[in-house]
C-alpha positions in Angstrom: 0.2 -0.1 -0.2 1.3 3.3 -1.1 2.4 5.8 1.5 -0.7 8.4 -0.4 -3.3 5.7 0.4 -2.0 5.6 3.6 -2.8 9.0 4.7 -6.4 8.9 2.8 -7.0 5.8 4.9 -5.7 6.7 8.5 -7.7 10.8 7.8 -10.9 9.1 6.8 -11.3 6.7 9.3 -9.7 8.9 12.0 -12.5 11.7 10.7 -15.3 8.9 10.8 -14.4 7.5 14.3 -14.5 11.3 15.5 -17.7 11.8 14.6 -18.8 8.7 15.9 -17.0 9.6 19.6 -18.6 13.1 19.1 -22.0 11.5 19.7 -21.0 11.1 23.4 -19.3 14.4 23.7 -19.6 15.9 27.6 -21.8 19.0 28.0 -19.2 21.2 27.3 -18.1 20.0 24.1 -14.7 19.1 22.8 -13.9 15.9 24.8 -15.6 12.4 25.3 -15.2 9.2 27.4 -16.2 7.5 24.4 -12.5 7.9 22.0 -11.8 5.4 19.9 -10.5 7.4 17.3 -6.9 7.6 19.6 -6.4 3.9 20.1 -7.6 3.1 16.4 -5.0 5.5 15.3 -2.3 4.6 17.3 -2.6 1.0 16.2 -2.8 2.3 12.8 0.4 4.4 13.2 2.4 1.3 15.1 1.7 -0.4 12.1 2.5 1.7 9.1 4.1 4.9 10.2 4.1 8.8 9.5 2.0 8.5 6.9 -0.8 8.0 9.4 0.2 11.2 11.3 -0.3 13.1 8.5 -3.6 11.7 7.7 -4.8 12.2 11.9 -4.1 15.7 11.5 -5.8 16.7 8.6 -8.8 15.1 10.2 -8.2 16.8 13.6 -8.0 20.2 11.7 -11.0 19.5 10.0 -12.8 18.1 13.0 -11.6 20.8 15.8 -13.0 23.5 13.3 -16.4 22.2 13.9 -16.3 21.9 17.5 -18.4 24.0 19.4 -16.2 24.7 22.4 -13.4 25.0 19.8 -14.3 26.8 16.4 -14.7 30.0 18.2 -11.0 30.3 18.9 -8.3 32.0 16.8 -7.4 29.6 13.8 -3.6 29.0 15.8 -5.0 27.8 18.5 -7.0 25.1 16.5 -4.2 24.0 14.7 -2.2 23.7 17.8 -4.8 21.7 19.4 -4.7 19.7 16.6 -0.8 19.3 16.4 -0.3 18.2 20.5 -2.8 15.5 19.5 -1.3 14.4 16.7 1.9 14.3 18.4 0.6 12.0 21.1 0.8 9.3 19.2 4.9 10.1 18.3 5.3 10.3 21.9 3.7 6.9 22.4 5.6 4.7 20.0 9.0 6.5 21.4 8.0 5.7 24.9 7.5 2.6 23.7 10.9 2.1 21.8 12.5 3.4 24.7 11.2 1.4 28.1 10.2 -1.6 26.8 11.8 -4.5 25.4 10.7 -5.0 21.5 8.9 -7.7 20.4 6.7 -7.5 23.8 6.3 -11.3 24.8 2.4 -11.5 25.9 3.1 -14.4 27.9 5.0 -12.5 30.5 2.3 -10.1 32.8 4.6 -7.4 33.4 5.3 -6.3 29.4 1.9 -6.3 28.8 1.3 -4.3 31.4 4.6 -1.9 31.1 3.6 -1.7 27.8 -0.7 -0.7 28.3 1.0 1.7 30.9 3.3 3.7 28.6 1.1 3.9 26.2 -2.2 4.5 27.6 -2.1 6.8 30.8 1.6 8.0 30.6 1.5 9.0 27.1 -2.1 10.8 27.0 -1.5 12.0 29.9 1.7 14.1 28.8 -0.8 15.5 25.8 -4.0 16.3 28.1 -1.6 18.2 30.5 -0.8 20.5 27.4 -4.1 21.2 26.2 -5.4 22.2 29.9 -2.8 24.7 29.6 -3.4 25.7 26.3 -7.3 26.3 26.7 -6.5 27.9 29.8 -5.2 30.6 28.0 -7.9 31.0 25.5 -11.3 29.8 26.9 -13.0 32.1 30.0 -14.3 29.2 31.8 -13.9 28.2 35.1 -10.8 26.3 36.2 -12.7 23.6 37.6 -14.6 22.7 34.2 -11.2 23.4 32.2 -9.7 20.3 34.5 -12.7 18.1 33.4 -12.5 18.6 30.1 -9.1 17.6 30.0 -9.2 14.6 32.1 -12.2 13.6 29.9 -9.9 13.5 27.0 -7.0 11.8 29.0 -9.8 8.9 30.0 -11.1 8.8 26.7 -7.9 8.2 24.9 -6.3 5.8 27.1 -9.1 4.2 27.2 -9.2 3.6 23.9 -5.5 2.8 23.8 -5.5 0.1 26.3 -8.3 -1.9 24.7 -8.2 -1.1 21.1 -4.5 -0.8 20.1 -3.8 -3.8 21.2 -6.0 -5.7 18.4 -4.3 -4.0 15.7 -1.0 -5.3 16.8 -2.3 -8.9 17.3 -4.0 -8.8 13.7 -0.5 -8.1 11.5 3.1 -8.7 11.6 5.0 -6.0 13.6 8.1 -5.2 15.3 6.1 -4.3 19.0 4.5 -8.0 19.5 4.8 -11.5 19.0 2.7 -13.3 17.1 -0.2 -14.8 19.2 -1.6 -18.1 18.8 -5.3 -17.8 18.8 -6.0 -14.3 19.5 -9.3 -13.7 18.4 -9.9 -14.7 21.8 -7.9 -11.6 23.1 -9.5 -9.7 20.0 -13.0 -10.1 20.8 -12.2 -9.8 24.8 -10.9 -6.1 24.2 -14.0 -5.3 21.9 -16.9 -6.7 24.3 -14.9 -5.2 26.8 -14.7 -2.0 25.2 -18.0 -2.1 24.1 -19.7 -3.0 27.7 -17.7 0.0 29.5 -18.9 2.3 26.8 -22.2 1.2 27.6 -22.1 1.3 31.4 -20.7 4.8 30.7 -23.4 5.7 28.2 -26.3 5.1 30.4 -24.7 6.3 33.4 -23.7 9.5 31.7 -26.9 9.8 30.3 -28.8 9.7 33.3 -26.9 12.2 34.8 -27.0 14.9 31.9 -31.0 13.8 31.9 -31.5 14.8 35.9 -29.3 17.9 35.2 -31.2 18.8 32.3 -34.9 18.2 34.4 -33.2 19.9 37.4 -32.6 23.0 34.8 -36.0 22.6 33.4 -37.7 22.6 36.6 -35.6 25.7 37.7 -37.1 27.5 34.8 -40.9 27.0 35.7 -41.6 29.3 38.5 -39.9 32.0 36.3 -42.3 31.3 33.3 -45.0 30.9 35.9 -44.6 34.0 37.6 -44.3 36.0 34.3 -47.8 34.6 33.3 -49.0 36.1 36.9 -47.5 39.3 36.5 -49.7 39.4 33.1 -52.6 38.4 34.7 -52.1 41.2 37.4 -51.7 44.0 34.4 -54.9 43.0 32.8 -56.6 43.0 36.2 -55.4 46.5 36.6 -56.6 47.4 33.2 -59.8 45.3 33.5 -60.5 47.4 36.9 -59.8 50.9 35.3 -62.3 50.0 32.6 -65.2 49.3 35.4 -64.1 52.7 36.9 -64.8 54.7 33.9 -67.6 52.8 32.7 -69.1 53.4 36.1 -68.5 57.0 36.4 -69.2 60.2 34.3 -66.4 62.2 35.2 -63.4 61.2 36.5 -60.9 63.9 38.1 -56.8 63.5 38.0 -56.9 63.1 41.6 -59.5 60.3 41.8 -57.7 58.4 38.9 -54.6 58.7 41.1 -56.2 57.4 43.9 -57.9 54.8 42.2 -54.3 53.6 40.7 -52.5 54.1 43.8 -55.1 51.3 45.3 -55.3 48.5 42.3 -51.3 48.7 42.1 -49.5 45.4 43.9 -46.2 47.1 44.6 -44.4 43.9 44.1 -44.5 44.6 40.2 -42.4 46.7 38.6 -44.4 49.3 36.2 -43.4 52.6 35.0 -46.8 54.0 34.5 -50.6 53.4 34.4 -52.6 56.0 32.7 -55.7 57.2 30.9 -55.9 58.1 27.4 -59.8 59.6 26.4 -60.7 59.7 22.7 -61.0 63.6 21.8 -62.4 64.7 18.7 -61.1 67.7 16.7 -64.2 70.0 17.7 -63.5 69.5 21.1 -59.5 70.1 21.2 -59.8 73.7 21.9 -61.7 72.5 25.3 -59.6 69.8 25.9 -56.4 71.5 26.0 -57.7 74.4 27.8 -58.2 71.5 30.5 -55.0 70.0 30.5 -53.4 73.5 31.2 -55.8 73.9 34.0 -54.2 70.8 35.4 -50.5 71.0 34.3 -49.8 73.9 32.8 -50.2 76.8 30.3 -48.0 74.8 28.0 -50.0 71.9 27.7 -51.3 70.6 24.7 -52.0 67.5 22.3 -48.4 66.7 21.1 -47.3 64.3 18.3 -44.2 62.5 18.3 -42.4 62.8 15.2 -38.2 61.8 14.1 -37.3 65.6 14.9 -39.1 65.4 18.2 -42.1 66.2 19.9 -44.3 69.2 18.3 -48.1 70.1 18.1 -50.4 67.9 16.7 -52.0 68.9 13.3 -55.3 69.0 13.0 -57.0 65.5 12.1 -60.2 63.7 12.9 -59.7 62.9 16.4 -56.7 62.1 18.9 -55.9 60.0 21.5 -53.7 62.2 24.0 -52.7 60.7 27.5 -54.5 62.8 29.7 -53.6 61.3 33.3 -50.8 59.2 34.6 -49.8 57.5 37.9 -46.9 58.1 39.1 -46.5 61.8 37.5 -43.9 62.9 38.4 -41.8 60.3 36.2 -43.6 60.4 33.5 -45.3 64.2 33.1 -43.1 64.1 30.2 -45.9 62.7 28.2 -49.1 64.3 29.1 -50.8 65.3 25.7 -49.4 62.3 23.9 -51.0 61.3 20.6 -50.5 57.6 20.8 -52.9 56.9 17.7 -50.3 59.1 15.7 -47.0 57.3 17.0 -44.9 55.2 14.9 -45.1 52.6 17.2 -47.9 52.9 19.7 -50.6 53.1 16.7 -50.2 49.9 15.5 -51.6 48.5 19.0 -54.2 51.0 19.2 -55.7 49.9 15.9 -55.4 46.4 16.8 -57.3 46.9 20.0 -59.6 48.7 19.0 -60.4 45.8 15.9 -60.2 43.1 18.4 -61.8 44.7 21.9 -58.9 43.2 23.6 -55.2 44.0 25.5 -52.7 45.0 22.5 -49.1 44.9 23.6 -46.7 47.3 21.4 -43.3 46.2 20.0 -40.4 47.3 21.9 -39.4 50.8 21.5 -38.0 53.7 23.6 -40.0 55.3 25.8 -40.1 59.3 25.2 -40.2 59.3 29.5 -37.0 57.0 29.4 -34.6 57.8 26.2 -31.8 55.8 27.9 -32.5 52.5 27.0 -34.9 50.7 24.7 -36.8 47.9 26.3 -40.3 49.8 27.0 -43.5 48.2 26.0 -47.4 49.4 26.6 -49.7 47.4 27.1 -53.4 49.1 25.6 -56.9 48.1 26.6 -60.0 50.2 24.9 -62.9 51.1 27.3 -66.5 51.3 24.8 -69.9 52.7 25.9 -71.6 50.3 27.8 -74.8 50.6 25.6 -73.1 50.4 22.4 -71.8 48.2 20.1 -67.8 48.2 20.7 -66.4 50.5 17.7 -64.4 53.2 17.0 -67.7 55.4 17.2 -68.6 54.1 21.2 -64.6 54.1 22.0 -64.6 56.1 25.4 -60.8 55.7 25.4 -57.7 53.6 26.5 -56.2 52.6 29.7 -52.2 51.7 29.3 -49.9 49.8 30.9 -46.4 51.2 30.5 -43.7 48.6 31.3 -39.4 48.8 31.3 -38.8 45.2 30.7 -35.6 45.4 32.7 -37.5 47.1 35.3 -40.5 44.5 35.4 -38.2 41.2 35.2 -35.4 42.0 37.5 -37.3 41.7 40.9 -38.4 38.0 39.1 -34.9 37.3 38.3 -33.4 36.1 42.0 -30.4 34.9 43.1 -31.3 31.6 43.1 -32.6 31.7 39.8 -29.2 33.2 38.6 -27.4 30.1 39.4 -29.3 27.9 37.6 -30.1 29.9 34.2 -30.1 33.0 32.1 -32.9 34.1 30.0 -33.8 35.8 26.2 -37.7 36.9 25.6 -39.0 37.2 22.1 -42.3 38.2 20.9 -44.2 39.2 18.0 -41.9 40.2 14.7 -38.5 40.9 15.8 -38.7 41.7 19.2 -36.4 40.4 21.6 -34.9 41.5 24.8 -31.8 39.5 26.2 -30.6 39.4 29.9 -26.8 40.8 30.2 -25.7 37.5 30.8 -27.4 35.6 28.4 -25.4 33.2 25.7 -27.6 31.4 23.4 -26.9 27.2 23.7 -24.6 27.7 26.5 -24.1 24.0 27.5 -27.9 23.2 28.6 -30.8 25.3 26.7 -34.7 25.1 26.9 -37.5 27.6 25.4 -40.9 27.6 26.2 -43.7 28.8 24.5 -46.2 31.6 25.9 -49.0 34.3 25.0 -48.1 38.0 25.7 -51.3 39.8 25.8 -52.0 39.9 22.1 -48.7 38.1 20.8 -47.0 34.5 21.0 -43.7 34.9 22.6 -40.5 32.0 23.3 -38.4 32.3 26.0 -34.9 31.0 25.7 -33.1 29.7 28.9 -29.8 28.7 28.7 -27.5 27.4 31.9 -25.5 30.3 33.4 -22.1 29.4 34.4 -22.4 28.6 37.6 -25.2 25.7 36.9 -22.4 24.6 34.2 -20.2 23.8 37.3 -22.9 21.0 38.3 -22.6 19.1 34.9 -19.1 17.6 36.0 -19.6 14.1 36.7 -16.7 12.7 38.5 -18.4 9.5 39.6 -18.7 8.3 35.6 -14.8 8.7 35.1 -14.4 6.2 38.4 -17.2 3.7 36.7 -14.7 3.9 33.6 -11.5 3.4 35.1 -12.7 0.4 37.1 -14.2 -1.1 33.9 -10.9 -0.3 32.3 -8.9 -2.0 34.7 -11.3 -5.0 34.6 -11.5 -5.1 31.0 -7.2 -4.9 30.9 -7.9 -8.2 33.5 -10.1 -10.0 31.2 -7.7 -9.4 28.2 -4.2 -10.8 29.9 -6.6 -13.4 31.6 -7.6 -14.5 27.8 -4.3 -14.5 27.0 -3.1 -16.6 29.8 -5.8 -19.3 29.3 -4.6 -19.5 25.4 -1.1 -19.8 26.5 -2.3 -22.6 29.1 -4.7 -24.1 26.5 -2.0 -24.8 23.8 -0.1 -26.8 26.3 -3.2 -28.4 27.9 -4.6 -29.1 24.2 -1.6 -31.9 23.7 -2.6 -33.4 27.2 -6.2 -33.8 26.3 -5.4 -35.3 23.1 -3.0 -37.4 24.8 -5.5 -38.5 27.6 -8.6 -38.6 25.0 -6.5 -40.6 22.6 -5.8 -43.0 25.4 -9.9 -43.0 26.7 -11.2 -43.6 23.4 -8.6 -47.2 23.1 -9.8 -48.0 26.8 -13.2 -47.6 26.0 -12.9 -49.6 22.7 -11.6 -52.0 25.3 -14.7 -51.6 27.2 -16.9 -51.7 24.5 -15.3 -54.8 23.5 -15.7 -56.2 27.0 -19.1 -55.5 27.3 -20.0 -56.9 23.9 -17.9 -60.0 24.9 -20.2 -59.9 28.6 -23.3 -59.9 26.6 -22.1 -62.5 23.4 -20.7 -65.2 27.0 -24.3 -64.1 28.6 -26.0 -65.1 25.1 -24.0 -68.4 25.0 -24.2 -69.1 28.5 -28.2 -68.7 28.2 -28.2 -71.0 25.0 -26.1 -73.0 26.9 -27.6 -73.6 29.7 -31.5 -73.6 27.9 -30.1 -76.5 25.4 -30.2 -78.8 28.3 -32.9 -77.7 30.2 -35.2 -77.7 27.5 -34.2 -81.8 27.5 -34.6 -82.0 31.4 -38.0 -79.9 31.6 -39.1 -82.2 28.0 -38.3 -85.4 29.1 -40.0 -84.6 32.8 -43.1 -83.5 31.1 -43.2 -86.3 28.7 -42.3 -89.0 31.7 -45.4 -87.4 33.7 -47.5 -87.9 31.2 -46.6 -91.3 30.4 -46.3 -92.8 34.2 -48.3 -93.4 37.1 -46.4 -94.1 39.6 -46.7 -91.9 42.7 -42.9 -91.8 43.6 -41.8 -91.7 39.9 -44.6 -88.6 39.3 -43.0 -87.3 43.0 -39.0 -87.4 41.5 -40.5 -85.7 38.4 -42.2 -82.8 40.0 -39.4 -82.2 42.3 -36.7 -82.2 38.8 -39.5 -80.1 37.1 -39.0 -77.9 40.2 -35.6 -77.4 40.5 -35.4 -77.1 36.6 -37.6 -74.1 36.8 -35.5 -72.6 39.6 -32.5 -72.9 37.4 -34.1 -71.5 34.6 -35.7 -68.4 36.6 -31.9 -67.6 37.6 -30.9 -67.9 34.0 -33.9 -65.3 32.9 -33.3 -63.4 36.1 -29.4 -62.3 35.2 -30.2 -61.7 31.3 -33.1 -59.5 32.3 -30.8 -57.6 34.7 -28.1 -57.7 31.7 -30.9 -56.1 29.3 -32.0 -53.7 32.2 -28.2 -52.2 32.3 -28.2 -52.3 28.7 -31.2 -50.4 28.6 -32.7 -52.8 25.9 -35.7 -54.5 27.8 -38.3 -53.7 25.8 -42.1 -54.4 26.5 -44.3 -56.5 24.0 -47.7 -54.8 24.0 -51.0 -57.6 23.8 -54.4 -57.8 25.4 -54.7 -59.7 28.0 -56.9 -60.0 31.4 -54.9 -59.7 34.4 -57.3 -61.6 36.4 -57.1 -64.9 34.0 -52.8 -63.9 34.7 -53.5 -64.0 38.0 -55.4 -67.2 38.3 -52.6 -69.1 36.3 -49.6 -67.8 38.5 -51.9 -68.7 41.8 -52.3 -72.4 40.0 -48.5 -72.8 39.2 -47.6 -72.0 42.8 -50.0 -73.8 44.6 -47.9 -76.9 44.6 -45.2 -75.0 46.7 -47.6 -73.4 49.2 -49.4 -77.0 49.8 -46.4 -78.0 51.0 -45.7 -75.7 53.3 -49.4 -75.3 54.4 -49.6 -71.9 53.5 -52.6 -70.7 51.9 -53.1 -68.2 49.0 -56.1 -65.9 50.0 -57.0 -64.0 46.3 -59.5 -61.0 46.0 -59.8 -58.6 43.6 -63.0 -56.3 42.5 -64.9 -56.5 39.4 -62.8 -54.5 37.0 -59.7 -56.5 37.3 -61.4 -59.0 34.9 -61.4 -56.3 32.1 -59.1 -56.5 29.3 -56.2 -54.1 29.4 -53.5 -54.0 26.9 -49.6 -54.2 28.2 -46.9 -56.8 28.1 -48.4 -60.0 29.4 -45.2 -61.9 30.2 -43.9 -59.5 32.0 -46.6 -59.0 34.2 -46.8 -62.5 34.8 -42.8 -62.3 35.6 -43.8 -59.7 38.6 -46.4 -61.8 39.7 -44.3 -64.7 40.1 -41.5 -62.8 41.2 -43.7 -61.6 44.6 -45.8 -64.8 45.4 -42.2 -66.4 45.4 -40.7 -64.2 47.8 -44.0 -64.3 49.3 -43.8 -68.0 49.7 -40.4 -68.2 50.4 -40.0 -65.7 53.3 -43.4 -67.2 55.1 -42.6 -70.2 57.2 -46.7 -70.6 58.2 -49.7 -68.9 57.9 -51.2 -67.1 54.7 -50.5 -64.9 52.0 -53.1 -62.2 50.9 -53.3 -61.4 47.4 -55.7 -58.2 46.6 -55.8 -56.9 43.2 -58.0 -53.5 41.9 -58.3 -52.2 38.5 -59.1 -48.6 37.9 -59.8 -46.9 34.7 -58.1 -43.6 34.6 -59.8 -42.3 31.4 -60.4 -44.1 28.3 -56.8 -44.8 27.3 -55.6 -45.8 30.7 -56.0 -47.8 33.4 -54.3 -48.5 36.6 -53.7 -51.6 38.0 -52.9 -51.8 41.9 -51.7 -55.2 43.2 -50.9 -55.7 47.1 -49.3 -59.2 48.5 -49.8 -59.1 52.1 -47.6 -62.1 53.9 -47.2 -63.3 57.6 -43.4 -63.9 57.0 -40.0 -62.9 58.5 -40.8 -59.0 58.0 -38.2 -56.9 57.2 -35.8 -54.5 59.1 -36.8 -50.6 58.5 -33.1 -49.8 57.6 -33.0 -52.9 55.1 -36.0 -52.0 53.4 -34.1 -48.9 51.8 -31.7 -51.3 49.5 -34.3 -53.9 49.3 -35.2 -53.2 45.4 -31.1 -52.7 44.5 -29.8 -55.2 42.4 -28.0 -58.4 44.4 -29.6 -57.1 47.5 -31.4 -58.6 50.3 -32.6 -57.9 53.5 -29.8 -59.5 55.2 -26.3 -61.5 54.4 -28.0 -64.7 56.1 -30.9 -64.7 54.0 -28.9 -65.9 50.9 -27.7 -68.7 53.2 -30.9 -69.2 54.7 -33.5 -68.8 51.8 -31.5 -69.0 48.6 -31.7 -66.3 45.9 -29.6 -64.4 43.4 -31.0 -60.9 45.3 -31.9 -60.2 41.5 -36.0 -60.6 41.5 -37.2 -57.2 43.5 -34.6 -55.4 41.7 -36.2 -56.8 37.9 -39.4 -55.9 39.4 -38.8 -52.2 40.3 -37.3 -52.3 36.5 -40.7 -53.6 35.1 -42.8 -51.4 37.1 -40.9 -48.5 36.2 -41.1 -49.7 32.7 -45.1 -49.6 33.1 -45.4 -46.7 34.3 -45.7 -47.4 37.8 -43.7 -48.3 41.1 -43.5 -50.5 43.7 -43.3 -49.7 47.7 -43.1 -51.7 50.6 -44.4 -51.4 54.5 -42.8 -54.3 57.0 -42.5 -55.2 60.0 -40.1 -57.8 61.4 -41.4 -61.3 62.7 -45.3 -59.9 61.8 -45.0 -59.9 57.8 -44.7 -57.5 54.8 -46.8 -56.0 52.1 -45.5 -55.1 48.5 -47.6 -52.5 46.9 -47.5 -52.2 43.0 -49.0 -50.0 40.9 -48.9 -50.3 36.9 -50.6 -48.3 34.3 -51.6 -49.5 31.3 -53.6 -48.8 28.2 -56.9 -48.7 27.9 -58.4 -51.0 25.1 -61.2 -49.9 22.4 -64.6 -52.2 22.1 -63.0 -53.6 18.8 -59.6 -54.6 20.3 -61.8 -56.1 23.1 -64.2 -57.8 20.1 -61.1 -59.4 18.6 -59.4 -60.8 21.6 -62.5 -62.8 22.9 -63.2 -63.9 19.0 -59.4 -65.2 19.0 -59.8 -66.7 22.6 -62.9 -68.7 21.0 -61.2 -69.9 18.0 -58.3 -71.2 20.3 -60.5 -72.7 22.6 -62.7 -74.3 19.7 -59.3 -75.7 18.0 -58.1 -77.1 21.2 -59.7 -80.6 20.2 -58.5 -80.5 16.9 -56.2 -83.3 15.7 -53.5 -82.6 13.3 -53.4 -85.5 11.2 -52.5 -84.7 8.1 -50.2 -82.1 8.7 -46.5 -82.1 7.8 -43.9 -80.7 10.3 -40.2 -80.0 9.7 -38.0 -79.6 12.4 -34.9 -78.0 11.7 -32.4 -78.6 15.0 -29.2 -79.5 15.3 -29.2 -81.0 19.2 -30.0 -85.1 18.9 -31.4 -85.3 22.2 -34.2 -82.1 21.5 -35.1 -83.5 18.2 -36.2 -86.1 20.2 -38.2 -84.4 22.7 -39.8 -82.3 20.0 -40.7 -85.6 18.2 -42.4 -86.9 21.5 -44.7 -84.0 22.0 -45.5 -83.8 18.1 -46.5 -87.7 18.5 -48.3 -87.1 21.5 -50.4 -84.7 19.8 -51.3 -87.5 16.9 -48.6 -85.8 14.6 -44.8 -87.1 12.5 -42.1 -84.6 11.9 -38.7 -84.5 9.6 -35.4 -83.7 10.5 -32.4 -81.2 9.5 -30.1 -81.3 11.4 -28.5 -77.9 9.7 -30.3 -75.1 7.8 -28.3 -76.7 4.4 -29.8 -80.2 4.9 -33.4 -78.0 5.5 -32.8 -76.5 1.9 -31.9 -79.8 0.7 -34.8 -81.3 1.9 -37.3 -78.6 0.7 -36.0 -79.1 -2.8 -38.1 -82.6 -3.0 -40.8 -82.0 -0.4 -42.9 -78.9 1.2 -43.8 -79.3 4.7 -47.0 -77.3 6.2 -45.0 -75.9 9.1 -41.2 -75.4 9.9 -39.6 -75.2 13.3 -36.4 -73.6 12.7 -34.0 -73.3 15.3 -31.6 -70.7 14.9 -27.7 -71.7 16.5 -26.5 -74.5 14.1 -23.1 -75.5 12.6 -23.0 -75.2 8.4 -25.9 -72.3 7.7 -28.0 -70.8 10.9 -31.6 -70.6 11.1 -32.2 -67.1 9.7 -29.9 -67.9 6.5 -32.2 -70.7 5.8 -35.2 -68.6 6.7 -34.2 -65.5 4.2 -33.4 -68.3 1.6 -36.9 -70.0 2.0 -38.6 -66.3 2.1 -36.7 -65.5 -0.9 -37.7 -68.2 -3.1 -41.0 -68.0 -5.1 -41.7 -71.6 -4.4 -41.0 -72.2 -0.5 -42.2 -68.5 0.7 -45.6 -69.8 1.6 -44.0 -71.9 3.9 -45.2 -71.0 7.4 -41.8 -70.8 10.0 -41.9 -70.8 13.6 -38.3 -70.0 15.6 -37.7 -72.9 17.9 -34.5 -71.6 19.7 -33.0 -70.8 23.0 -31.6 -67.4 21.8 -35.3 -65.1 21.4 -33.9 -61.6 21.9 -34.7 -58.6 20.9 -32.2 -58.3 18.0 -33.4 -61.7 16.7 -37.3 -60.5 17.2 -36.1 -57.7 14.6 -34.5 -59.7 12.5 -37.2 -62.2 12.3 -39.7 -59.6 12.1 -37.8 -58.4 8.6 -38.3 -62.1 7.2 -41.7 -61.9 8.2 -41.5 -64.5 11.0 -44.0 -63.8 13.5 -44.4 -66.7 15.8 -41.4 -67.8 18.6 -41.0 -70.6 20.9 -38.5 -70.2 23.4 -36.4 -73.2 25.3 -37.5 -74.5 27.3 -41.2 -75.3 26.2 -43.9 -77.3 26.9 -46.2 -79.1 25.0 -48.9 -76.3 25.1 -46.6 -73.9 23.3 -46.5 -76.3 20.2 -50.5 -76.8 20.7 -50.8 -72.6 20.4 -48.6 -72.9 17.3 -49.8 -75.2 15.7 -53.6 -74.4 16.3 -52.5 -71.0 14.9 -51.0 -72.7 11.3 -53.6 -75.9 11.3 -56.1 -75.6 8.2 
């Protein structure tokens, strides 16, 4: 960039910033705390050198000529002030080079503070002192005011230097400051700090100036009111005289003087009150004779001309001043014809035309030739019984005023300390107080009516009031804000420096954490896989044990054998329950347990559970007392299996911890609205009870009331924890009340969905259909069992034969596909985990084959979780038989797919 361009850019930018700062000038002018021009100019100068000084000097010269305070000074003084402000930038640069080690290291606090202190408070203070000296010589202002102006300039300059100049040094390469990493944070902090300080100062100073303006305006109110009151009193004088002259045929000079002295308010200083009768030409001689008798032989009707007072020439009528009070000071106007007076005649005509008060323009009174501040108020008097006109005019009453004499008593010492004034009315009538100076810091104007003319009173603050405009409190606010701003900027620098090293540590730690997290995820996946495999490996032999136990029970009638089989079945169910609890708890921890919503009757499920556990109760001679309300037999929508699991866990616990006595099961169903039903289930036992301190942790995982409980009664401690989670999933909760050695009561509240009439009808039809098919035989139905475990093949084969069906076997998915090439069964029972080809792969081949996709597939597996159900749904498979299973599970599926 060439030097001429730098000069131009510096000049324009400085000029615009000065115009911006001028919007916030103090009332005296010239200086402002919000003055970004200095900080920007210094930043540009440190980057681009002396051409910036030329541009700034030109800008200063232009701006100072338009400043209200400075523009009245001699041109050489204006140039001197501009030069001082420009040299300040040069001094700042030299001080930095002399007393600072450049480039400045921003990571060292002392170097930053030293740089800001030299360029800010020190350099700007030197220029402010020089400006104070110049202004003291050429401005007639109090020293306190001049000091306030200079301090304002100092604060405005160093504030902008401290907060704005560093921004330019951070943005571009230079010899003064080392390039900072991530300097944008410091720049934004500087700008934000400057903006906040300016905003706070603006609000504070604006409130202060507004209060002072209001105080100034309030100080003028009583003055205006007194002027209006005086005007009203003068009108009363004239109205009283009108009534007096209309009521008397003849009023003598003595009577006029006596009446005038009575009505006149001595607090209102008037020059004279007079009576001006209408005298026709034919009565002139008689009237002049009367005047000579009253005053002297030389009294006659006079006329004011350019050369002085002369005898009035003949004319149709005259309006001579006949009486005046007080007489001695105003005797020179006796006989003066006001109808021909160059100033008064206009007001006389206006008063006759409008039958109202009329005030003259300001002129020099005949009786007071040494000053021009006189006005006369005229009021016409007409005959009572006639229409007001020149023909019915009796004469005029007048009040003669000297404005200085009238207004001086009103302009009290207290008011002098607040304002000076100027009164203007009519066309070109202006009366100014000797100390009035237009626009002196604070001004205010009031519109008013002066008799028949519109007027304005201009108020301007006095020098005494101007001293109250000095506001040192705002400087304290700005200084504190500046210190805080610098601290914030430095803090940001330290944070950025600290962040640089911290980022490296964070990156290393983050990398380590990611690796640890990956390891944990792999471990969690391994855990889930392990649990799934354990579940599968447990369920597969359990399926054989439970299956063969069920088959053996049906094939023997030997009582000891049946007893053994029942014990084997109970032990198997306990093992199965433990496996289920561990898997459910794992799913809950992973947030993978979902509800399978179906329509069911809570009463049916409850009766089923009681029937299932009745033999355990019989063994301990415990009675299960079951009661419910009528609504408990209603249909609801929820997860029937999980609801059943809650009941089994609660009743199992009650049976386990109740050595003798009874168990009470109380069930209620309340319909909240059309879409919600609330089930309340209370299980009360007469068991060992629970201590109050143990009740708090009863629903925690792996927790039991006491450590000895596990040894005495067994269990994993997962049952109630799972029940609590299931209750929460169903929108409810569980609570317990218990007393040791008395018993416990568990209360479960569940919020299930209500069902529509259509859902009820559909479910009842389904139940009736299932009931109707229970007696069907399945002759002719062809079933393919895809199962790799030989024992499980025997189990399913025996169950199917008991139902009157034969089946074919395939040891894996590949064999199943080979089988289907030759034969097409009505139903396929598909295991999932098999060698060669798994169940899902085989099912996908079947569903994608147009010739085979009509064949129904039912999953028969020990691994039926959420992912398996989702994958089955994508293949269009709806039904599952979860190992271990019972013959009734096969019957349910066969009923559905029997044709």
